[in-house]
Structures are given as C-alpha cells and as structure tokens.
Steps between C-alpha positions, in 0.01 A plus 500: 500500500476422871803651684494196735595282207803715402625656830828610322280751306352659805662753729310347795369800679268467794306769668483593865197339698187687377289636797158465318581158349533318830874573523569301178810568288456535124729318262588775240618343182736713286653374184876453511651487159484690166148621468435539871160404613373474142666149503268392777172690481165407352573685175164682514525818286279781635562874483274595796226765496554813290404681829805356668725711276282811516525476877872444474529818287303697758710380791835571333394819318591385160242435220741280299386222734136526407334210330500631146881512523574191692286306267722595208803364705317162556421480133859570400627211713256232389454263209147425554344223295132577478445242229513185732142532641298227324157378606464720824487846349207582722724473807825662363540723197768760535515759210827483324501875462527538882813297523867497384626238257868595461628476867714224664241377756310210339128526612222255408173354618459115528464321165228273669312558825565261774230256612239680717604854430216596266249326733605702804518830294157440344351442838623836625373675169165337541473631852563858400879553480636723227739334252811707424651397167827679571608567862796703358279762341549738801161378653558164661149477655326173423601139451763409252746241368839633595771524236838367592865591401535166313525374150505164336872485599435562869507784746652832426715628788662835532828325404370339182326816402761763573844322553513264210619673191583800709708795386873457447581711807302265730718279727328253729683365813339209671584386854616864575288622777514872564708598807508878508465825308814698444472868588692816437329723760127452436548395134493132410781419259492127508401181669692216665395130477590202698599248223446152632678338194834678564482526874573875479322835459455669166472872486343681208598867466263685266756749397772258420621467149567127439489146629772421754578227754254689724228476219472879457260607236426833340165661548373847540137407588332433840495173709146354483390272782246244398514257790126495575315645793683288752863512385503857362410665835755263666779616276418863548492459887839311521646776288397783726180611318200481731370602843799636690405361832458148354838522323681622794368219715692265265820719506438602136621837384217721386530614137150624463238508776184378319216396729297322230751222403363165602163647606160513320521124409172388336372166364181326403373233749323193389332178632434181302139371509473135393212270444449134401276485195358219292725411213232585251624856552871424430728199508815671624551281804470172303744618242750621778491159660521286192874415467450366142321821379754725670790306346343528153447871552847547611640326202277707252596822669873414483468404135313793350323679785163359418264256679325529831782710670442764237149550651513391858504795741533733204164680537510731787181704515363734754331840562574841632181597685359775728351413837144628544449745786855615511420860575299401815781305664636684809847394400458675164354816658820512719731522201657823368246670257754458211496119549121506532467669169747258332326194637174606358618556146318275245814320394634429845421148631469421868615145465602237248381145472682213307317194412751237379823422697677181605381281785553634852614321709682318223491165689121503543347158414171502320261191421441362168260710301616823665723785396556856639478870441751730660375856515696789634379819678742795473500838676544798271623849612657391827536772759727310734865579468809292594870565507837362391776568752850381575601196706864614481738724310592214257375503142498117494248472801132476421299800623218497755170495307189615683212480255256664734214284360147598629626775732260744353121465587399567142701196379343276757152602385573499130667147530204365698263622229718371222491146637125503553435642154748271328366187669134602428565575129712192430333231691145605610348637175221297367692351211811380709334364816411173327872427451626586845528210752685640793761749624862400489655837607289789610320664793265307720216725386465840343433682832737793592648299779576187308644688198727707740618191663577347155697802390721462807599144407489513125572850355831539329690690238455543120867590476420850370736688753552864402544855624819467723677776315213701419464767212368831600512875494821664635315670783368148627733407783436125427573524126822332387512534127367751256289427191813425302598238758793711625574460878446836667832653632726225353655584164543215257250249640163392395250228598290324230289226647181468696662653799390838358122441482303760703204257503455129442385458135237234421 
C-alpha cells in the first residue's frame, strides 16, 4: 500500500540531508495505526540468514539467539501454507516439516505466478544461478520466489495476528500517543499518554489497583516499549535515558546516562533498476493502463478476492547472492577481522536482487507493444551507521534522523558491485537480452564512475531501520538492553522491537 495514497497512515518522517547521496533527504515511511509498518510494507516474509542469528548470539554473548533457537521462534509464529505451490515446484517448494502451521501469521506463496516471472527466473537458472526452493531454510543463497505474510483473505499485520482475539487482559487505546514514562527513582512504574480524544493526559500507574477517573490499572510487570527504531529511542531520550551531554543540551534531567541510545542505526540501501521490454515478456503495462480491465479486476477483487488483482504484483522473486572477489576488495580488507570472517561465511550474501516490482517512475509512458521490468539492487550487511537524536525536549516532536547512508567505504564498494551484478544478471544474460529495449531508470553505463553517480541520485531506503537501542553485553559501553530486552540500569523497562538488533538481518 503506497503511503503517499494514505498519508494518514504514515508518521511522515524525513531524514537529514545525506552527504553521500548528493545532500538528498530520504522520506522514511513508518506505519501509523494498529499494526504499525506491517499495514504499509511489501508483506515479504523472510527470516534472514541463519548466520545473522549466529552472529547476533556471538555479539551479545547468549546462545539462545543462535539460528537453531530463533528458527523455532519463527515457526511458532507462522501458519505457513506450503500446499499452494502448483505448477512451479521447480522454483519454490518449501518443506512443510521446516515450517510452523499453528501460528497466527498467515504465510503463503502465490497461487499463480505473475506474467514474466518464470521467464526471468528461468533465464538466470539457464545462465548458472542456483535455485533456492526455500529462502527461509537458514541458507538464503540463490534465487527464490519470496513468500508473503498474506492469505486469500488479504495481508496479515501484527494487529490482525496478535491483537484480534487477544487475551482478556489486553486493553487497546487508540489516538493515545505516549507522552512520558512515570518513574519512582530509576524504576519505571507507569506511562503517561496525551489523549487527543479527551483533550487531557491519561496516567497509567502499574501498581494501582483499579480503574479510576485517571485510568489507573493494576500491573506488576514491566513497561515494554515497541515504538520501532525511530520512536523508541526518542521516547527514551525525552525521558532522560541516553547520552548525558545530549540530554542536558535540551534541559532534560538525566535518569540514566546511556551513550548508545539513538546510535548504531543501520538499514539496507536499495536502488531501482528499470528497463523497457517487449510485451512478449509480460503485459503488465498494458493491463495497468486499460481502464476496463482494471475496473473488472477491482470488481472481482471486491466480490470474492479473485481475478487479476489476486495475481498482479503478487509474485515477488529475487536472490541473495555473494559478490565474486569480495576478499580482494581493499574495503573488505580494512574491516575488523570478525566482520571479515562473518562476510565470508557460506550462508551470508553480499547483496540482494529483486526482479519484479512496480513501474518506476510510476508516470513513465511506454509505447504500444512495450512493458517493463523493475529490478532492485540491495546492499546487505551495511557498515554505515546513522543516529536518531532529539530536535527538542517534547515527546510530540519528530526526532532528527540521520541515516548515515554510504558513509562507510565498504558500503560504497558493495553497493556499486550490487548494482553492476544485478543489472548484468537481470538484463544482460543471453536469454533476457532479446526482450530488453532500453533503460528507463539506471546508470548511464556499468563503469565505476557512472554507477557511483547513479547511487548519489537514486539510492534510497528499504525501510529496515534498526539498531538504535542496541542489545549487547553489560560491559559494552554502547549496549542499551540485555538479551532479555531489559534496559540496563532502569528497573521495570524493556524494549522489544528492531531497535535492539546488533546487526541488520537480511
């Protein structure tokens, strides 16, 4: 769901100008509503590499985060329909034994492959790429059809999965933005919200015994912040938990000096790569510009969720791949040895390619007999780090978001190679060249200089922001939470969202 079409569902974050992207700001969409960003995202359902979690366990010093344990957690959450693959088993065939079937997140593969998908994937296979029948096996290497958190009834969000039919003691307040934490010393005993419906503030005291006019509720557990990697660090900072110098600059009383809050921000970076193709490859463009066909598809979807809209843009496929010659890059050799070892593990991709997205730019006009392919090149394992800092001491104000894109030399090299390899594999292999007519959106050539120039004007986010309240060992001065999500030095407070990631999962 494009956020631009539903601005009321988007928090409307915008980054600071990015030095290595020609000073461009990045629009950072975050879902505003029950379900958070799961109401807006692409619904792609991928675990990441098993090595992400093994590395996570190594960094935080807790083997419970290793792949063999996190895999069980994923399986417990999902209701994976592995029976829907019909007619393309050679491209996708997850083993039912490797997945969960009793969880609340509906997961499936497309019932029918979209026009052109098999043609493009076959072309890569014929030119030497490995097919991966299940990218959620712990080893994502190869090209795959990506499962999605959807069912025949539509997308699964974190709200539909976990809030509908919730426990009796679950009370949901909407239009109640968090205002502050309530402390007794350094112990969190409640929260305060700004309730727009009633024009007043509501205080929840966790040790209170009953509902009152002040909405006091009884609870002997912890406050758990789940605001995401932008809002969670902001709420900690405005409540006096963060770098002391930064807090004092805004006149905020320091409850806990914690240098890592709002730091270590990571994200994947991507660029679209779009070509005009002969419509013998696919007829997406003609369908999207035929008002009669679109109206018929809309009517069928609204009636019983069948028809063309049940197929159109439903088959996202791609690959997690390793760049050849990685170990010879000077930028790789300059990395910490622990990162070098991690990047060379067999199950750790250097980059991701995606082969079937919507038209970019969306207003591009193509001649009769033409259609398009929109590929994507994505940087894995980003080394660049950004930050989330305060613009003021007010909880209602948006924070300052510096994504730090491309600030690390390794990222600039890896992104350059990702674009070159993605373009070559998608559009210049022997089986695909016959379809390609011209470039719609991409670098002038595949030289280093032209790719670097393209990155500056085209690279953007994949909206995978993480790491701003990082998990780590107690002796790590930048660690903010322990492996049970408890905030160091602050009793009664936990963080449970992607803020805690010590690396950016794939």
